[in-house]
C-alpha positions in Angstrom: 137.1 18.7 102.5 135.6 19.6 99.1 131.9 19.9 99.1 131.6 20.2 95.3 134.5 17.8 94.6 132.4 15.5 92.6 131.4 18.3 90.2 134.7 19.1 88.5 135.3 20.5 85.1 133.7 18.5 82.3 136.0 16.4 80.3 136.3 16.0 76.5 133.6 13.3 76.4 131.1 15.4 78.3 131.7 18.5 76.1 131.2 16.4 72.9 128.0 15.1 74.4 126.8 18.6 75.2 127.6 19.8 71.7 125.7 16.9 70.2 122.6 17.6 72.3 122.7 21.3 71.4 122.9 20.3 67.7 119.9 18.0 68.1 117.9 20.7 69.8 118.6 23.6 67.6 119.7 22.1 64.3 122.8 22.9 62.3 121.1 25.8 60.4 120.1 27.7 63.6 123.5 27.5 65.4 125.3 30.2 63.2 122.3 32.5 63.7 122.4 31.9 67.4 126.1 32.5 67.8 125.8 35.7 65.6 123.1 37.1 67.8 125.0 36.3 71.0 128.1 38.0 69.5 126.1 41.1 68.6 124.5 41.3 72.0 127.8 41.0 73.7 129.3 43.8 71.6 126.3 46.0 72.3 126.7 45.3 76.1 130.4 46.1 76.0 129.7 49.3 74.1 127.1 50.3 76.7 129.5 49.6 79.5 132.2 51.7 77.8 129.8 54.6 77.2 128.5 54.4 80.8 132.0 54.7 82.2 132.9 57.7 80.2 132.0 61.1 81.6 129.0 62.8 79.9 130.6 65.9 78.4 127.5 67.2 76.7 125.4 67.1 79.8 128.2 68.7 81.9 128.5 71.6 79.5 124.7 72.2 79.5 124.6 72.0 83.2 127.5 74.5 83.5 125.8 77.0 81.2 122.6 76.8 83.3 124.6 77.4 86.5 126.5 80.3 84.9 123.3 82.0 83.9 121.8 81.6 87.4 124.9 82.9 89.1 125.0 86.2 87.2 123.9 88.9 89.8 121.1 91.1 88.8 122.2 94.8 89.1 119.7 97.5 89.9 120.6 101.0 89.0 
């Protein structure tokens, strides 16, 4: 039994009605600005995800140099 069976995907009429209500609320001049800002934020989010998944080479090299300098034994003669 479908508990959410009455809430299917919206049809063509419902989509047109939703678009009309959005036009009334925001106005035709604000919609391009709104979509542009959403596109920019999505591209920044994807860029951040991509940078987050790549290994941090600069940080690894700096950490390796710090470890190398600590591992050098001090010789006393």
